[in-house]
Phi, psi and omega in degrees: 000123186267135178264202184285153177284138180243127179266137176280146177247123178279126179246145173258176184298320180297319179293320177298315180299319180296317179297317180296316181296320178295323178295316180294326175296321179300311184282346175266000177078017180270157180292152178082014180275156178202144179297134181288129175231115175248020184303127178055035176253153176262112183240035188295129175064015180266168188255116173235023185295145175060014177276150172265102183237037176302136179070007178291156182253113177245024183306126176065007183289149175261107184242028181302126178071006181289151179259104177244021182298137179071004181284150174262114188231033181300131179061014177290154182256115176243033182303116178064020180285153178259104183248025180301130178063011177288150176260117176239029182299125179070009180285155178251112184237039181299128179061021178290149179264106181243024180300132178069010181286152175255113183239028182299122179076007179287152179254109179244030180305124177069010180286152178255106180246032180306126178062018176289155181252109181244025181284176173290159180211156174288117191228176175275147181247135181284132177236132184301328183261326188257004182076227181256109180260126180286123181241094187293342183265357181249154177233157175227132178286157174292121183259105180239029178306132176059021175284152180256104178254024183306122178068007180288149176262106180247022183301132178061017177283159181258112185231025180300131177076005182295144173259113183219055179290137178055031176272159184251108177251024180306128177063012180288152175261116183231040182294122178069013181288139178262111180238038181300133177061018179289146175263102185242024183305129175072009181278157179252125174241031181302125178070004181285156179251108180247032180301124178074007179287153180246108179247027181302133178071006181283156174267105183251023179300129179062019180276141185253111177250028180303128178061018178279163174264117183238034180288121179070014180283129181267128178228032180299131178063016178280150175276122188238023181300125177060022175289135183252129181229024180303128177073007181291142180267119179239194177290339182295138180301146177253125181070230182278125177285117182302333181288347181262359181291140178298318178257113183308147182304317182301320179293319180295322178295316179298318178295322179295316179298320178296321178298319178292315185290334181254013181054038174088359181287328180229164180071191177200151182291148179272163177218108184241027180304130177070016184259143175274109185253019182298334181292349181286326181062319183212131169230028183302131176074002182284147175269107186227045178305138180062029178297128181252113178213049180294129180068013181278161177256112181238024183313128174071008184286142177271108178240024182302128177071009181289149177266103186235036179301133178067017181295148177252103184234030181301133177058022177283150176270103183244024178300137177064013180281142174263113176241025182299127179071008181285154178260104181245027180302130179072007181286149179251108178245028181306126177071008180285158176257109182249016184304131179062020176277158180253106178242028178301133175062016178280163179252115178236029178279186181286150177260127180279123180254177178299148181074023179060023174279150178239146178243105180292151173282154182236128171240021183299130177068013180284153171259104185238044180288131179063022180274144183258109178251017184301129179076006183282150174268107181244027181300129176062013181294141175268104184234038181287142177065022180267161179249104179255026182305127177061017176281163177252115178244013180301133176074005179278151179264107184246025180302128177062021177280154182248114182239020182304133177073010180274160181255130182235033179299120178070010181285141176256133179205168182284162178298331183279356183308306183294334179284331186273325187292151179276327182207137178215019182300135177080004179291153186248138172056046181290340182257017183276348183292000000 
């Protein structure tokens, strides 16, 4: 059954700017404001970057090649919109309606799509002679083929039936995301977090989940031909199963804390090298000086405010760990995985030893992608050859720090950063922030 014909309206940059300004006036409570409506408008290749367009209506709009990077688009309606090759890098699309949208080749690097709806929807169909005819009985799936979702937050989003062949979800956050019956053939989920995601009935042929988090991920009736899961983190223990230790972990932690509190007179230090410690869930505020957990799995552990001076955490899995306000002076995190960890206001400066000797902390060779270091003390830290892509270093103290050979693609930091560091030779993409 065919509905009414819809005519497209061609907009120029000046008209787009006027609509955006009126929308922003509305939400700021100023006179002359009006909700932005780009419904069935052609906004191709125009600039809407860094605009606040929350709740705006883009239904059926043609946004091919448009620049929406950094825009705030919370609860915006992109129902059946054409977003092919559009840039939405760093945009905020929380709870946005993207049903039936075409996002083929779109760039959503670092975008926040928490609770967004990317399912199929009953949409209008383009007709060469009749324009856009509303067909209430037909549906179109969300087409995201070859879209770039690198580092995007898609947690709890609705993506049932989405078509996303050969799309890039590297390092994306997909916690609790519903991707039932999704077509994900040939897509990359390297390093992505799919904890609690539902991929039941999905086509995962040739899909790459290398080093991804697949804890509680449902893949019932999914097609898994040539699916790669090397290094993926699942419910299965990694390394030494803490439940098999002769001395329970809780007892060892208690003994370690007593050893710290009595300056070694009582208790004894723990040794958790290569141990899966995920069952602890929380060590917040604990005194764990000289804690040894090299190569251990501490994924998602709460270590907020913990005393970890001189800790040995080389090559440890610290993804999603909270270390906010923790004392890590002199700690060795060489080669550790800190992706998406929270290290706000933590101390990673040098540790003063006897004889006025100092022990610098080490982040050398760490993977710290999307990690939050805001307000952290990083004085004299050795961070050579580390990956800080899309990390937040704003407000951190990096005086005399060593960052030679590190990667800073998309990293945010203060203007004084380059003035404070001791070495940054060979660093990559320092001006990408």
